C-alpha positions in Angstrom: 7.2 21.7 4.8 4.5 18.9 5.7 2.4 19.1 9.0 3.3 16.4 11.4 1.1 14.7 13.8 1.4 11.4 16.0 -1.2 8.8 15.5 -2.0 5.7 18.0 -3.7 2.3 17.2 -5.3 -0.4 19.2 -3.6 -4.1 17.7 -6.1 -6.9 18.6 -4.9 -9.5 19.2 -4.7 -12.3 15.8 -8.0 -13.4 15.0 -6.6 -15.0 11.3 -3.7 -15.2 9.6 -2.8 -16.6 6.5 -0.9 -16.4 3.3 -1.4 -14.6 0.9 -0.2 -13.0 -3.0 -0.7 -9.7 -3.4 -1.9 -7.9 -7.1 1.8 -6.9 -8.5 0.0 -3.6 -9.3 -0.9 -3.2 -5.6 2.1 -4.1 -4.2 4.2 -1.7 -6.9 1.5 1.4 -6.4 2.1 1.4 -2.5 5.9 0.2 -2.5 6.3 3.0 -5.0 4.3 6.0 -2.9 6.5 4.4 0.7 9.4 5.6 -1.0 8.5 8.6 -2.7 7.8 9.9 1.2 10.5 12.2 3.6 9.1 9.5 6.4 8.3 6.4 5.3 5.5 5.6 5.7 2.1 6.6 4.2 -1.5 7.2 5.3 -4.3 6.6 2.8 -7.6 7.6 3.9 -10.1 5.4 2.0 -13.4 8.0 3.0 -15.9 5.3 1.4 -15.2 2.6 4.2 -14.2 4.8 6.9 -10.9 3.4 6.9 -7.2 5.1 7.4 -4.2 2.7 5.3 -0.9 3.2 7.3 2.1 2.2 4.6 5.9 1.7 5.4 8.3 -1.3 4.8 7.2 -3.6 6.4 3.5 -3.6 7.3 1.0 -2.3 5.9 -2.1 -0.9 8.2 -6.4 -1.3 8.0 -7.7 1.1 10.8 -11.2 1.8 11.2 -11.2 5.3 11.9 -14.3 5.6 13.9 -14.2 5.3 17.8 -11.2 3.7 19.3 -9.0 3.4 16.1 -8.3 -0.4 16.2 -6.2 -2.3 13.8 -8.6 -4.7 11.4 -6.4 -5.9 9.4 -1.8 -5.8 8.6 0.0 -7.5 4.9 3.0 -8.0 6.2 6.3 -9.7 6.1 6.0 -8.8 2.4 8.7 -11.2 -0.1 8.7 -9.5 -3.2 12.2 -11.1 -3.9 10.4 -14.1 -4.2 8.8 -13.0 -7.8 10.0 -13.4 -10.9 9.1 -10.2 -12.6 7.9 -6.7 -11.4 3.7 -8.3 -12.7 4.4 -10.9 -10.3 1.9 -11.3 -7.1 4.1 -10.3 -4.1 3.5 -13.2 -1.3 3.1 -11.9 2.0 1.2 -13.4 5.3 -2.4 -11.3 5.5 -3.4 -11.3 9.3 -6.6 -10.1 11.0 -7.4 -8.9 14.2 -11.2 -8.6 14.0 -13.8 -11.1 11.8 -14.9 -9.6 8.9 -16.5 -11.7 5.8 -14.1 -12.0 2.7 -16.4 -10.3 0.4 -15.6 -6.7 2.5 -11.6 -7.7 2.5 -11.7 -7.9 -1.2 -14.3 -4.9 -1.1 -11.3 -2.7 1.2 -8.4 -3.7 -1.3 -10.4 -3.0 -4.4 -11.3 0.9 -2.5 -7.5 1.4 -1.4 -5.7 0.8 -5.0 -8.7 3.3 -6.5 -7.3 5.3 -3.7 -3.9 4.7 -4.0 -4.3 4.9 -7.6 -5.6 9.0 -7.3 -2.6 10.0 -5.4 -0.3 8.1 -7.4 -2.1 10.8 -10.4 -1.9 13.6 -8.2 1.7 12.5 -7.2 3.3 12.6 -11.1 5.5 15.2 -11.9 4.9 16.9 -14.8 7.6 16.6 -18.2 8.3 15.3 -21.4 10.3 12.5 -22.3 12.8 12.2 -25.4 13.5 8.4 -26.7 16.8 8.7 -27.9 18.3 6.6 -30.8 21.4 4.0 -30.1 24.0 5.9 -31.0 22.8 9.2 -31.9 23.8 10.4 -27.5 27.2 9.4 -28.5 27.2 6.7 -26.6 28.2 3.0 -28.6 
């Protein structure tokens, strides 16, 4: 049984909103990690940048961890059904609540992806798989 905590974040008025295409590897991995949680919410500390990402099915928030716990950016309105394959980017809205340079936000995306990859590697269930040739399993 995990520990339960309650967090409060401040969402300031929007500064900027844009249509965005989130790379498939980021969306797929984040979506998979959220689906594996008991609560439907995943907290991802991005220590290198003093941020906390909060993921659920509807939106992914990026919160400044020092001081006010202010939401600085969000990815929301994911549209995975619009893509034709799992390797295609996912359309969404990228919302900014503070003014930051695009370079800074690109770094945040990169660091976030590095952290969720690390979480996924630690969460892997060890085991083996066996490929069975067609007809060997008694099927077909």
